[in-house]
gemmi code that builds the backbone of each chain (N, CA, C; Angstrom):
import gemmi

chains = {
    "A": [
        ("UNK", (73.712, 111.048, 93.324), (73.466, 112.119, 94.028), (73.720, 111.995, 95.536)),
        ("UNK", (74.081, 113.013, 96.019), (74.261, 112.785, 97.320), (73.411, 112.714, 98.519)),
        ("UNK", (73.318, 111.668, 99.732), (72.492, 111.645, 100.586), (72.994, 111.960, 101.966)),
        ("UNK", (72.235, 112.215, 102.754), (72.707, 112.518, 104.365), (71.823, 111.928, 105.214)),
        ("UNK", (72.269, 111.229, 106.033), (71.370, 110.346, 106.910), (71.635, 110.641, 108.278)),
        ("UNK", (70.723, 110.884, 109.060), (70.849, 110.813, 110.680), (70.044, 109.854, 111.491)),
        ("UNK", (70.754, 109.045, 111.759), (70.012, 107.941, 112.311), (69.218, 107.652, 113.486)),
        ("UNK", (69.354, 109.261, 114.118), (68.750, 109.217, 115.681), (67.450, 109.884, 115.345)),
        ("UNK", (66.124, 109.807, 115.163), (65.009, 110.482, 115.349), (64.799, 111.645, 116.412)),
        ("UNK", (65.198, 110.976, 117.525), (65.124, 111.856, 118.659), (66.065, 111.433, 119.683)),
        ("UNK", (66.283, 112.469, 120.261), (67.236, 112.391, 121.420), (67.027, 113.263, 122.585)),
        ("UNK", (67.489, 112.720, 123.813), (67.085, 113.495, 125.134), (68.216, 113.458, 125.699)),
        ("UNK", (68.546, 114.574, 126.396), (69.616, 114.924, 127.655), (69.124, 115.681, 128.427)),
        ("UNK", (69.811, 115.563, 129.560), (69.478, 116.405, 130.800), (70.412, 117.572, 130.615)),
        ("UNK", (69.544, 118.754, 131.065), (70.465, 120.040, 131.114), (71.646, 120.091, 131.782)),
        ("UNK", (72.472, 120.770, 131.127), (74.127, 120.996, 131.414), (74.680, 119.653, 131.206)),
        ("UNK", (74.214, 118.562, 130.598), (75.003, 117.621, 129.970), (75.270, 117.848, 128.754)),
        ("UNK", (76.148, 116.584, 128.045), (76.604, 116.609, 126.503), (76.030, 115.676, 125.999)),
        ("UNK", (75.491, 116.097, 124.580), (75.000, 115.119, 123.676), (75.379, 115.264, 122.170)),
        ("UNK", (75.466, 114.151, 121.681), (76.265, 114.103, 120.404), (75.312, 113.604, 119.293)),
        ("UNK", (74.828, 114.576, 118.279), (73.938, 113.743, 117.192), (74.616, 113.442, 116.137)),
        ("UNK", (74.323, 112.426, 115.588), (74.988, 111.523, 114.306), (74.529, 112.093, 112.889)),
        ("UNK", (75.504, 112.347, 112.014), (75.340, 112.180, 110.955), (76.015, 111.716, 109.884)),
        ("UNK", (75.692, 110.784, 108.885), (76.752, 110.393, 108.115), (76.281, 110.994, 106.463)),
        ("UNK", (77.143, 110.714, 105.474), (76.696, 111.210, 104.119), (77.688, 110.320, 103.203)),
        ("UNK", (77.108, 110.475, 101.962), (77.395, 109.719, 101.071), (77.551, 110.604, 99.925)),
        ("UNK", (78.860, 110.744, 99.109), (79.233, 111.476, 98.237), (80.618, 110.770, 97.625)),
        ("UNK", (80.676, 111.223, 96.258), (81.783, 110.824, 95.484), (82.918, 112.077, 95.154)),
        ("UNK", (82.111, 113.263, 95.666), (83.018, 114.440, 95.600), (84.151, 114.592, 96.505)),
        ("UNK", (84.752, 115.488, 96.261), (86.318, 115.777, 97.085), (85.734, 117.170, 97.625)),
        ("UNK", (85.190, 117.843, 97.063), (85.175, 119.206, 97.518), (83.536, 119.701, 97.606)),
        ("UNK", (83.401, 119.825, 99.182), (81.836, 119.912, 99.862), (82.092, 120.697, 100.967)),
        ("UNK", (81.055, 121.000, 101.420), (80.779, 121.661, 102.901), (79.644, 121.009, 103.559)),
        ("UNK", (80.046, 120.764, 104.870), (78.936, 120.498, 105.858), (78.634, 121.244, 106.756)),
        ("UNK", (77.038, 121.229, 107.184), (76.392, 122.130, 107.946), (75.698, 121.624, 108.860)),
        ("UNK", (75.268, 121.940, 110.064), (74.647, 121.785, 110.916), (73.214, 123.087, 111.275)),
        ("UNK", (71.991, 122.652, 111.064), (71.116, 124.043, 111.342), (70.356, 123.304, 112.486)),
        ("UNK", (69.704, 124.322, 112.954), (68.813, 124.121, 114.107), (67.350, 124.870, 113.585)),
        ("UNK", (66.305, 124.016, 114.147), (64.880, 124.634, 113.749), (63.995, 124.337, 114.757)),
        ("UNK", (64.034, 125.616, 115.728), (63.352, 125.748, 117.010), (61.477, 125.618, 116.526)),
        ("UNK", (60.761, 125.537, 117.484), (59.427, 125.618, 116.917), (59.024, 126.972, 116.112)),
        ("UNK", (59.665, 127.696, 116.375), (59.292, 129.010, 115.250), (59.503, 128.826, 114.061)),
        ("UNK", (60.232, 127.766, 113.633), (60.518, 126.872, 112.144), (61.413, 127.615, 111.544)),
        ("UNK", (62.111, 128.841, 111.817), (63.175, 129.433, 111.474), (64.654, 128.696, 111.364)),
        ("UNK", (65.373, 128.257, 110.340), (66.373, 127.400, 110.423), (67.348, 128.375, 110.713)),
        ("UNK", (68.478, 128.072, 111.611), (69.618, 128.868, 112.375), (70.768, 127.960, 112.038)),
        ("UNK", (72.019, 128.573, 111.728), (72.935, 128.065, 111.072), (73.559, 127.824, 112.542)),
        ("UNK", (74.094, 126.299, 112.959), (74.705, 126.180, 114.218), (76.538, 126.168, 113.852)),
        ("UNK", (76.729, 125.669, 112.950), (78.351, 125.209, 112.741), (78.180, 124.795, 111.354)),
        ("UNK", (79.631, 124.797, 111.005), (79.723, 124.658, 109.266), (81.213, 124.106, 109.124)),
        ("UNK", (81.648, 123.362, 108.393), (82.759, 122.642, 107.892), (83.407, 122.593, 106.565)),
        ("UNK", (84.406, 122.903, 106.415), (84.835, 122.683, 104.902), (85.703, 121.434, 104.801)),
        ("UNK", (85.283, 120.795, 103.760), (85.583, 119.205, 103.602), (87.172, 119.240, 103.535)),
        ("UNK", (87.903, 120.364, 103.039), (89.434, 120.226, 102.795), (90.141, 120.497, 104.342)),
        ("UNK", (89.237, 120.998, 105.117), (89.831, 121.394, 106.456), (89.919, 120.072, 107.524)),
        ("UNK", (91.047, 119.986, 107.745), (90.897, 118.611, 108.910), (90.514, 119.004, 110.367)),
        ("UNK", (90.913, 120.116, 110.561), (90.752, 120.312, 111.805), (89.152, 120.795, 112.161)),
        ("UNK", (88.628, 120.111, 113.197), (87.079, 120.164, 113.621), (86.783, 121.707, 113.813)),
        ("UNK", (85.730, 121.949, 113.462), (85.029, 123.353, 113.583), (84.494, 123.587, 115.048)),
        ("UNK", (84.392, 124.418, 115.648), (83.908, 124.546, 116.929), (83.286, 126.161, 117.041)),
        ("UNK", (82.105, 126.128, 117.876), (81.641, 127.336, 117.737), (80.897, 127.329, 119.418)),
        ("UNK", (81.562, 127.919, 120.274), (81.312, 128.017, 121.642), (80.727, 126.870, 122.196)),
        ("UNK", (79.499, 126.306, 122.486), (79.462, 125.173, 123.197), (79.051, 123.775, 122.145)),
        ("UNK", (79.413, 124.297, 120.757), (79.031, 123.310, 119.883), (80.222, 122.960, 118.964)),
        ("UNK", (80.670, 121.824, 118.999), (81.851, 121.409, 117.953), (81.386, 120.003, 117.414)),
        ("UNK", (82.117, 119.793, 116.387), (81.983, 118.817, 115.157), (82.972, 117.736, 115.230)),
        ("UNK", (82.701, 116.587, 114.976), (83.728, 115.279, 114.861), (83.479, 115.192, 113.556)),
        ("UNK", (84.506, 115.581, 112.691), (84.625, 115.263, 111.388), (85.303, 114.363, 110.850)),
        ("UNK", (84.782, 113.200, 110.364), (85.556, 112.150, 109.861), (85.243, 111.978, 108.458)),
        ("UNK", (86.377, 112.355, 107.647), (86.009, 111.991, 106.228), (85.993, 111.076, 105.552)),
        ("UNK", (87.057, 110.330, 106.209), (87.221, 108.835, 105.198), (85.993, 108.125, 105.635)),
        ("UNK", (85.523, 108.219, 106.936), (84.299, 107.400, 107.308), (82.854, 108.141, 106.957)),
        ("UNK", (83.135, 109.530, 106.306), (81.948, 110.291, 105.820), (80.894, 110.508, 107.125)),
        ("UNK", (81.227, 110.896, 107.862), (80.647, 111.076, 109.131), (81.070, 112.691, 109.626)),
        ("UNK", (79.926, 113.211, 110.018), (80.121, 114.666, 110.688), (79.047, 114.717, 112.003)),
        ("UNK", (79.559, 114.411, 113.042), (78.790, 114.400, 114.334), (78.947, 115.648, 115.144)),
        ("UNK", (77.704, 116.064, 115.687), (77.605, 117.378, 116.292), (77.646, 117.159, 117.955)),
        ("UNK", (78.551, 117.758, 118.547), (78.500, 117.704, 120.210), (78.117, 118.886, 120.724)),
        ("UNK", (76.990, 119.036, 121.569), (76.607, 120.069, 122.405), (76.887, 119.793, 123.490)),
        ("UNK", (77.827, 120.741, 124.284), (78.312, 120.566, 125.508), (77.401, 121.434, 126.441)),
        ("UNK", (77.446, 121.242, 127.586), (76.737, 121.873, 128.883), (75.435, 122.593, 127.993)),
        ("UNK", (74.547, 121.413, 127.821), (72.967, 121.626, 127.043), (72.140, 122.596, 127.728)),
        ("UNK", (71.531, 123.411, 126.905), (70.817, 124.327, 127.981), (69.254, 124.116, 127.513)),
        ("UNK", (68.222, 124.658, 127.991), (66.623, 124.510, 127.734), (66.589, 125.138, 126.027)),
        ("UNK", (67.111, 126.100, 125.927), (67.133, 126.873, 124.507), (67.924, 126.149, 123.590)),
        ("UNK", (68.382, 124.956, 123.640), (68.970, 124.145, 122.496), (68.030, 123.226, 122.202)),
        ("UNK", (66.812, 123.010, 122.683), (65.589, 122.280, 122.354), (64.980, 122.383, 120.827)),
        ("UNK", (65.135, 121.587, 119.764), (64.928, 122.016, 118.439), (65.180, 120.575, 117.725)),
        ("UNK", (64.868, 120.800, 116.354), (64.949, 119.933, 115.241), (66.346, 120.315, 115.076)),
        ("UNK", (67.592, 119.233, 114.901), (68.872, 119.516, 114.292), (69.111, 118.725, 112.736)),
        ("UNK", (69.091, 119.686, 111.990), (69.289, 119.033, 110.437), (70.959, 119.202, 109.987)),
        ("UNK", (71.396, 117.984, 109.638), (72.859, 118.010, 109.037), (72.535, 118.138, 107.382)),
        ("UNK", (73.448, 118.989, 107.139), (73.432, 119.472, 105.503), (74.478, 119.302, 105.064)),
        ("UNK", (74.519, 118.687, 103.491), (75.657, 118.669, 102.671), (75.392, 119.723, 101.508)),
        ("UNK", (76.539, 120.345, 101.019), (76.484, 121.335, 99.955), (77.696, 120.963, 99.020)),
        ("UNK", (77.382, 120.821, 97.938), (78.518, 120.404, 96.895), (79.421, 121.813, 96.485)),
        ("UNK", (80.732, 121.779, 96.275), (81.238, 122.838, 96.039), (81.228, 122.888, 94.343)),
        ("UNK", (80.572, 121.728, 93.668), (80.782, 121.750, 92.452), (79.591, 122.690, 91.785)),
        ("UNK", (79.964, 123.509, 90.788), (79.096, 124.423, 90.334), (78.984, 125.678, 91.091)),
        ("UNK", (80.155, 125.809, 92.138), (79.637, 126.951, 92.956), (78.735, 126.795, 94.323)),
        ("UNK", (78.262, 125.584, 94.233), (77.242, 125.021, 95.209), (76.172, 125.623, 94.670)),
        ("UNK", (75.932, 125.288, 93.491), (74.574, 125.723, 93.031), (73.266, 124.640, 93.192)),
        ("UNK", (73.830, 123.461, 93.478), (72.632, 122.703, 94.041), (71.972, 122.507, 95.029)),
        ("UNK", (72.106, 123.727, 95.723), (71.844, 123.897, 97.199), (72.029, 122.975, 98.224)),
        ("UNK", (71.295, 123.075, 99.290), (71.762, 122.408, 100.639), (70.908, 120.626, 100.428)),
        ("UNK", (71.586, 119.715, 100.735), (70.876, 118.271, 100.682), (70.790, 118.336, 102.331)),
        ("UNK", (69.668, 117.833, 102.792), (69.386, 117.784, 104.171), (69.203, 116.151, 104.620)),
        ("UNK", (69.382, 116.194, 106.060), (69.204, 114.817, 106.589), (67.801, 115.073, 107.068)),
        ("UNK", (67.044, 113.673, 107.788), (65.576, 113.920, 108.104), (65.377, 114.749, 109.233)),
        ("UNK", (67.084, 114.863, 109.990), (66.833, 115.622, 111.290), (66.466, 114.726, 112.450)),
        ("UNK", (66.859, 115.586, 113.634), (67.094, 114.905, 114.864), (66.232, 115.966, 116.039)),
        ("UNK", (65.185, 115.158, 116.606), (64.555, 116.129, 117.276), (65.362, 116.320, 118.881)),
        ("UNK", (65.843, 117.083, 119.179), (66.531, 117.094, 120.901), (65.496, 117.621, 121.695)),
        ("UNK", (65.520, 116.848, 122.529), (64.931, 117.235, 123.842), (65.814, 117.616, 125.160)),
        ("UNK", (65.807, 118.634, 125.801), (66.405, 119.349, 126.776), (65.538, 118.760, 128.249)),
        ("UNK", (65.924, 118.002, 129.045), (65.153, 117.730, 130.175), (65.607, 118.550, 131.489)),
        ("UNK", (64.927, 119.442, 131.979), (65.260, 120.206, 132.925), (65.826, 119.314, 134.223)),
    ],
    "B": [
        ("UNK", (69.321, 144.836, 111.862), (69.279, 144.420, 110.162), (68.094, 143.602, 110.106)),
        ("UNK", (67.143, 143.585, 109.401), (65.829, 143.063, 109.323), (66.498, 141.600, 108.570)),
        ("UNK", (65.570, 140.406, 109.001), (65.906, 139.153, 108.672), (65.230, 138.823, 107.215)),
        ("UNK", (65.102, 137.495, 106.856), (64.336, 137.262, 105.471), (63.057, 137.218, 106.001)),
        ("UNK", (62.524, 137.697, 105.038), (60.747, 138.236, 105.352), (59.918, 137.375, 104.115)),
        ("UNK", (59.156, 136.534, 104.483), (58.579, 135.584, 103.743), (56.922, 136.223, 104.021)),
        ("UNK", (56.056, 136.220, 102.855), (54.574, 136.513, 102.684), (53.939, 135.594, 101.858)),
        ("UNK", (53.115, 135.056, 102.006), (52.381, 135.256, 103.719), (52.890, 134.368, 104.437)),
        ("UNK", (52.670, 134.023, 105.736), (53.061, 133.444, 106.252), (52.232, 131.798, 106.475)),
        ("UNK", (50.778, 132.243, 106.099), (49.780, 130.922, 105.975), (49.140, 131.304, 104.587)),
        ("UNK", (48.749, 130.139, 104.322), (48.117, 130.200, 102.897), (47.361, 128.913, 102.776)),
        ("UNK", (45.815, 129.113, 102.077), (44.916, 128.024, 102.142), (44.436, 127.997, 100.648)),
        ("UNK", (44.913, 126.748, 99.992), (44.219, 127.144, 98.429), (43.553, 125.581, 98.319)),
        ("UNK", (42.679, 125.859, 97.068), (42.177, 124.633, 96.586), (42.891, 124.044, 95.710)),
        ("UNK", (42.529, 122.783, 95.558), (43.251, 122.064, 94.280), (43.106, 122.438, 93.003)),
        ("UNK", (44.040, 122.680, 92.179), (43.820, 123.184, 90.841), (44.266, 124.850, 90.869)),
        ("UNK", (44.301, 125.564, 91.868), (44.475, 126.809, 91.739), (45.920, 127.003, 91.662)),
        ("UNK", (46.511, 128.065, 91.640), (47.767, 128.685, 91.632), (48.177, 129.396, 92.791)),
        ("UNK", (49.472, 129.589, 92.987), (49.875, 130.388, 94.218), (51.317, 131.102, 93.969)),
        ("UNK", (51.393, 132.257, 94.501), (52.715, 132.953, 94.280), (53.102, 133.214, 95.817)),
        ("UNK", (54.569, 132.896, 96.191), (55.110, 133.088, 97.394), (55.652, 134.107, 97.291)),
        ("UNK", (56.154, 135.121, 98.296), (57.170, 136.074, 98.376), (58.248, 135.984, 99.328)),
        ("UNK", (59.506, 136.272, 98.656), (60.375, 136.255, 99.771), (61.461, 137.472, 99.568)),
        ("UNK", (61.597, 138.222, 100.694), (62.551, 139.726, 100.724), (63.751, 139.179, 101.590)),
        ("UNK", (64.702, 139.207, 100.644), (66.180, 138.749, 101.378), (66.651, 139.787, 102.461)),
        ("UNK", (67.757, 139.474, 103.129), (68.242, 140.551, 103.829), (68.909, 141.549, 102.831)),
        ("UNK", (69.130, 142.890, 103.378), (69.683, 143.986, 102.562), (71.126, 143.485, 102.470)),
        ("UNK", (71.384, 143.528, 100.819), (72.779, 143.201, 100.306), (73.032, 142.083, 99.965)),
        ("UNK", (71.903, 141.016, 100.283), (71.772, 139.696, 99.838), (71.581, 139.657, 98.202)),
        ("UNK", (72.327, 138.900, 97.567), (72.285, 138.543, 96.244), (71.610, 137.235, 95.810)),
        ("UNK", (71.836, 136.278, 96.697), (71.309, 134.650, 96.582), (70.052, 134.730, 97.232)),
        ("UNK", (69.320, 133.904, 96.709), (67.847, 133.579, 97.300), (67.671, 131.990, 96.775)),
        ("UNK", (67.573, 131.022, 98.050), (67.127, 129.586, 97.331), (65.774, 129.563, 98.189)),
        ("UNK", (65.123, 128.220, 97.663), (63.949, 127.972, 98.247), (64.204, 126.578, 98.531)),
        ("UNK", (63.221, 126.140, 99.638), (63.225, 124.861, 99.922), (61.832, 124.110, 100.284)),
        ("UNK", (61.173, 123.107, 100.232), (59.932, 122.422, 100.466), (60.248, 121.487, 101.687)),
        ("UNK", (59.497, 121.824, 102.680), (59.804, 121.021, 103.930), (58.455, 120.472, 104.046)),
        ("UNK", (58.224, 118.849, 104.243), (57.243, 118.097, 104.328), (57.622, 116.999, 105.168)),
        ("UNK", (56.609, 116.585, 106.166), (56.834, 115.565, 107.046), (57.468, 114.177, 106.353)),
        ("UNK", (57.266, 113.893, 105.340), (57.533, 112.578, 104.367), (58.900, 113.005, 103.659)),
        ("UNK", (58.917, 113.806, 103.102), (60.041, 114.050, 102.229), (61.380, 114.858, 103.064)),
        ("UNK", (60.935, 115.660, 104.053), (61.906, 116.331, 104.856), (62.285, 117.832, 103.950)),
        ("UNK", (63.106, 117.956, 103.839), (63.624, 119.176, 103.374), (64.083, 119.032, 101.773)),
        ("UNK", (63.622, 119.687, 100.803), (64.022, 119.554, 99.656), (64.462, 120.894, 98.911)),
        ("UNK", (65.568, 120.936, 98.218), (65.901, 122.044, 97.639), (65.005, 122.033, 96.041)),
        ("UNK", (64.300, 123.364, 96.068), (63.599, 123.651, 94.874), (64.462, 124.562, 94.115)),
        ("UNK", (65.099, 125.534, 94.253), (65.740, 126.571, 93.262), (66.634, 127.411, 94.009)),
        ("UNK", (67.625, 127.970, 93.015), (68.319, 128.886, 93.667), (68.617, 129.969, 92.693)),
        ("UNK", (68.542, 131.330, 93.260), (68.698, 132.409, 92.353), (69.834, 133.229, 92.622)),
        ("UNK", (70.653, 133.970, 91.895), (71.950, 134.839, 92.046), (71.573, 135.635, 90.908)),
        ("UNK", (71.688, 137.124, 91.582), (71.631, 138.431, 90.415), (70.538, 138.074, 89.268)),
        ("UNK", (69.355, 137.736, 89.777), (68.142, 137.826, 88.891), (68.270, 136.124, 87.754)),
        ("UNK", (69.264, 135.288, 88.206), (69.428, 134.145, 87.298), (68.996, 132.863, 88.151)),
        ("UNK", (68.343, 132.266, 87.724), (68.235, 130.750, 87.957), (69.553, 130.000, 88.136)),
        ("UNK", (70.110, 129.546, 89.015), (71.523, 128.896, 89.027), (70.980, 127.246, 88.914)),
        ("UNK", (69.969, 126.805, 89.578), (70.113, 125.378, 89.430), (68.329, 124.944, 90.019)),
        ("UNK", (67.746, 124.005, 89.627), (66.516, 123.869, 90.057), (66.721, 122.195, 90.542)),
        ("UNK", (65.933, 122.231, 91.679), (65.752, 120.797, 92.181), (64.622, 119.919, 91.462)),
        ("UNK", (64.658, 118.682, 91.855), (63.873, 117.776, 91.141), (62.172, 117.916, 91.442)),
        ("UNK", (61.825, 119.106, 90.750), (60.447, 119.448, 91.023), (59.740, 119.461, 89.667)),
        ("UNK", (58.376, 119.167, 89.700), (57.995, 119.254, 88.043), (57.736, 120.545, 87.636)),
        ("UNK", (57.694, 121.136, 86.583), (57.344, 122.364, 85.964), (56.495, 123.476, 86.529)),
        ("UNK", (55.515, 122.652, 87.283), (54.339, 123.408, 87.829), (55.000, 124.286, 88.772)),
        ("UNK", (56.263, 123.861, 89.356), (57.084, 124.798, 90.266), (57.782, 125.739, 89.481)),
        ("UNK", (57.714, 127.004, 89.788), (58.784, 127.990, 89.041), (58.986, 129.159, 89.822)),
        ("UNK", (59.852, 130.062, 89.625), (60.434, 130.996, 90.450), (61.066, 132.112, 89.483)),
        ("UNK", (61.320, 133.343, 90.202), (62.058, 134.402, 89.495), (62.762, 135.374, 90.796)),
        ("UNK", (63.502, 136.273, 90.161), (64.403, 136.947, 91.066), (64.283, 138.443, 90.258)),
        ("UNK", (63.925, 139.440, 91.217), (63.756, 140.718, 90.613), (65.356, 141.339, 90.757)),
        ("UNK", (65.603, 142.710, 90.097), (66.602, 143.576, 90.366), (67.048, 143.602, 91.804)),
        ("UNK", (65.728, 143.866, 92.758), (66.244, 144.179, 94.037), (66.454, 142.932, 94.933)),
        ("UNK", (66.767, 141.944, 94.266), (66.993, 140.431, 94.919), (65.872, 139.766, 95.587)),
        ("UNK", (64.749, 140.422, 95.657), (63.383, 139.904, 96.032), (62.894, 138.664, 94.991)),
        ("UNK", (62.267, 137.784, 95.774), (62.267, 136.601, 94.984), (60.699, 135.954, 95.407)),
        ("UNK", (60.214, 135.621, 94.130), (58.898, 134.866, 93.924), (58.689, 133.343, 93.552)),
        ("UNK", (58.025, 132.466, 94.123), (58.078, 130.994, 93.628), (56.626, 131.127, 93.271)),
        ("UNK", (56.214, 130.129, 92.369), (54.693, 130.194, 91.877), (54.731, 128.629, 91.876)),
        ("UNK", (53.656, 127.970, 92.331), (53.023, 126.834, 91.934), (51.988, 126.698, 91.347)),
        ("UNK", (51.591, 126.318, 89.983), (50.497, 126.224, 89.342), (49.759, 124.929, 89.523)),
        ("UNK", (48.650, 124.789, 89.168), (47.639, 123.735, 89.118), (48.029, 122.860, 90.631)),
        ("UNK", (47.862, 123.511, 91.810), (48.126, 122.610, 92.946), (47.652, 121.429, 93.307)),
        ("UNK", (48.082, 120.543, 93.755), (47.802, 119.193, 94.285), (48.034, 119.096, 95.696)),
        ("UNK", (47.236, 118.236, 96.286), (47.347, 118.093, 97.675), (48.435, 117.862, 98.308)),
        ("UNK", (49.514, 117.129, 97.588), (50.865, 116.738, 98.095), (51.736, 118.403, 98.038)),
        ("UNK", (51.429, 119.384, 97.451), (52.018, 120.402, 97.545), (51.612, 121.320, 99.060)),
        ("UNK", (51.225, 120.603, 99.928), (50.675, 121.239, 100.874), (52.249, 120.945, 101.627)),
        ("UNK", (52.876, 122.105, 102.483), (54.130, 122.050, 102.973), (54.272, 123.453, 103.477)),
        ("UNK", (55.645, 123.187, 104.286), (56.086, 124.571, 104.431), (57.440, 124.897, 103.605)),
        ("UNK", (57.242, 126.068, 102.988), (58.133, 126.504, 101.996), (59.210, 127.708, 102.446)),
        ("UNK", (60.481, 127.541, 102.736), (61.248, 128.148, 103.170), (62.213, 128.589, 102.329)),
        ("UNK", (62.609, 129.973, 102.515), (63.419, 130.936, 101.615), (64.580, 131.376, 102.313)),
        ("UNK", (65.959, 131.324, 101.710), (66.906, 131.504, 102.367), (68.016, 132.518, 101.373)),
        ("UNK", (68.465, 133.521, 102.190), (69.104, 134.383, 101.620), (70.628, 134.351, 102.101)),
        ("UNK", (71.713, 134.541, 101.080), (72.974, 134.748, 101.275), (73.661, 135.955, 100.573)),
        ("UNK", (74.939, 136.247, 101.239), (75.490, 137.458, 100.744), (75.983, 136.986, 99.509)),
        ("UNK", (76.577, 136.066, 99.042), (77.321, 135.564, 97.904), (76.955, 134.558, 97.432)),
        ("UNK", (77.335, 133.854, 96.212), (77.018, 132.474, 95.708), (78.137, 131.412, 96.056)),
        ("UNK", (78.910, 131.540, 96.978), (79.861, 130.833, 97.519), (79.362, 129.926, 98.219)),
        ("UNK", (79.611, 128.414, 97.944), (78.695, 127.339, 98.856), (79.197, 127.166, 100.199)),
        ("UNK", (79.610, 128.181, 100.780), (80.171, 128.163, 102.014), (79.540, 129.144, 103.014)),
        ("UNK", (78.999, 130.221, 101.954), (78.457, 131.091, 102.551), (77.401, 130.933, 103.463)),
        ("UNK", (77.062, 131.459, 104.650), (75.790, 131.178, 105.525), (74.585, 131.302, 104.907)),
        ("UNK", (73.646, 130.659, 104.699), (72.365, 131.144, 104.308), (71.394, 131.358, 105.445)),
        ("UNK", (70.767, 132.578, 105.399), (69.869, 132.908, 106.317), (68.283, 132.559, 105.998)),
        ("UNK", (67.721, 131.763, 106.881), (66.474, 131.359, 106.642), (65.047, 132.511, 106.972)),
        ("UNK", (63.914, 132.295, 106.222), (62.924, 132.978, 106.913), (62.057, 131.959, 107.732)),
        ("UNK", (60.990, 132.504, 107.887), (60.288, 131.425, 109.031), (59.006, 130.735, 107.914)),
        ("UNK", (59.439, 130.817, 106.685), (58.485, 130.137, 105.790), (57.039, 130.609, 105.655)),
        ("UNK", (56.550, 129.993, 104.655), (55.110, 130.079, 104.352), (54.479, 128.625, 104.362)),
        ("UNK", (53.345, 128.597, 105.193), (52.673, 127.293, 105.470), (51.841, 127.001, 104.325)),
        ("UNK", (51.779, 126.437, 103.440), (50.870, 126.311, 102.369), (49.843, 124.991, 102.448)),
        ("UNK", (48.662, 125.215, 102.717), (47.526, 124.017, 102.957), (46.803, 124.025, 101.669)),
        ("UNK", (46.935, 122.851, 101.054), (46.220, 122.586, 99.583), (44.969, 121.752, 100.029)),
        ("UNK", (43.656, 122.179, 99.871), (42.579, 121.451, 100.309), (41.716, 121.005, 98.962)),
    ],
}
model = gemmi.Model(1)
for chain_id, residues in chains.items():
    chain = gemmi.Chain(chain_id)
    for i, (resn, *xyz) in enumerate(residues, 1):
        res = gemmi.Residue()
        res.name, res.seqid = resn, gemmi.SeqId(i, " ")
        for name, pos in zip(("N", "CA", "C"), xyz):
            atom = gemmi.Atom()
            atom.name, atom.element = name, gemmi.Element(name[0])
            atom.pos, atom.b_iso = gemmi.Position(*pos), 0.0
            res.add_atom(atom)
        chain.add_residue(res)
    model.add_chain(chain)
structure = gemmi.Structure()
structure.add_model(model)
structure.setup_entities()
């Protein structure tokens, strides 16, 4: 079974600075997809960024980018110019491509990101 | 466009009872998946439906069941509730069944079993 590990239960960053959230995963598959989701206090999970494992180029979405190291099975999220609205729980997630992804998302335990004004 | 709607938002049930949670996906979305979120176990996959067919089920006992209707709305049912079933239940919908498709989540149903 695949596992996703987020080693930082909590991170704190000053507003406007850059922060990197870590994520590692364990899989024997070659076809898979990786995601970062954000869960603010409203509890609604929101997709931040996603990456297809077969693509070597790191995904970028505005202030959010990933560092995808396939050999190391690492998928970290970098948030640039942190804003107060970025404060939330961040979950790294894995989805197998096997069976069309029918196994659903496997989530890490999450990192609580605090933004200091 | 309306998002994913889960009802009810909060629920308190007694041990041994059964409960049904509802999820209305975004219009046009045919895939619905359910997750259980607890402080101890985190987010765990329950099941996924696509066009009324259950594609897969996570490692949960048979007390957990679900279904999807022809309009893509989905329900999940938990019978013989246990204290450990207290959790936030999240529903997500997506347009297709591709693993790369973005999943849009609802705000969840908070179930408390007493």
